[in-house]
C-alpha positions, 0 to 999 in steps of 0.5 A: 526461448524461455529466456527470450520470453522473460526478456520480452516480458521484462521489456514490456513492464519496464517500457512504461517506467522508463518512458516516464523517466525520460519525460520527466528529464526532457524539455517540453520541446523534446517531449512532443518531438516526433519521432520521439528521442528515446535515448539521445536527449538534453537531460534537465531537472527543471521539471524536478524544481517546479514539483517539489520546489515551486509547487507543493508536491513535497507536501503532497509525498509527505502526507502520502507517507504519513497515512501509508506508514500509519494506516498500515501499522494500525491494520498490522496491529489490528488485523494481527490480533484478529487473526491469532484470535480466529485461528487459535480460539474455538468459537461456538456455532462455527463463528470462526469460519463464517466471521473470517468469510465475512471479513473478507466479503467486505473487500468484495464491494466496490470502492465507489459504493462506499464513498458516499457514506464514508464522506458523510460520516467524516463530515459528521465527525468533522475530519474532513480535509485532514490525515486523519480521515485517510488513515481511518479509511485505509485502516479499515479497507486493509484490514480484511486483507491483514486478517485473512492473510495472517489468519493462514500463518498463524494456522500453519504454527503448531500450538505446542509452541505457545502451550510451551511458553504459557506452561513457562509462566508467559501470558497469551499475549506475552507468547504471541508477541515473543513466540509467534510474531518472530516465527511469522515476521515473514508473512508480516512483512509480505503483508506489510508491503501489500498494505503500504502499496494499497495505501500509497497508491489509494486515489478514489478516497483521497479524492472525495475526502481531501481538498485541500493541500495540506492533506491532499496525498500524492496521486491526488496531487499528480492527477491535479496537473491535468487542467481544461488549459494544459497537461504538464507532463513534464511535472507529473512524470517527475512527481510519478518517478519520485512517488515509486522510489519509496516503495521501491526500496522498501519492497527491496529491503523486505525482498528476502522475507516476501517470497517466504511470506507469501508461500508460508500461509499457503498450504495447511497441514 
């Protein structure tokens, strides 16, 4: 019965992915056929050609990659340093705990609440319709998650490791880079995967802050194929299929670190 339930859950999860893949390979006649051809149809690559050759989905894909990688890297660097400080340095008046809760509380706000202020700020500094605006916003959006996750990983490590490095003449930053970070690399990998997925799939901020093809990301570009006259199901499915591949490859390449990283900082003591 356990395997039957697992197979049913797997089928339920993969059915939309299979439907998206088949729609991207079907002609428009086969897409709207009734009953739909689930397995037997004539595959075509015309939708992929239209998406990435005729239209500008290649630019959207590159923009998404630049924004996701840059914002994830910035959030990891800044958030890791902040998490290490909160985990290792005792601040007066229990500010460590209060700051941690305050940082986490920023993720509790609905994203729509911050859209208008962020739009006005980016307009004032003339960063609308640029990748820099998205990198800044996504970095700020991912920072609370990075700090909260990495603080737990650092708290699990004994202080003796850094103290031994300091006694040997290493600096605090050198001990962090050469001793601590290699030990929490599974946590870094797990945090990076989640940050990259959030930045890659984000739609609301990208829709509001970018209106030109030069700065538009893939989720906004895909949604733009829904017009008042028609819906390009084949082109949208082709672009979505390609959009899944980079994240899937990245997550699979870090799979051995992912489960360990998620459980590494779960228990303190």
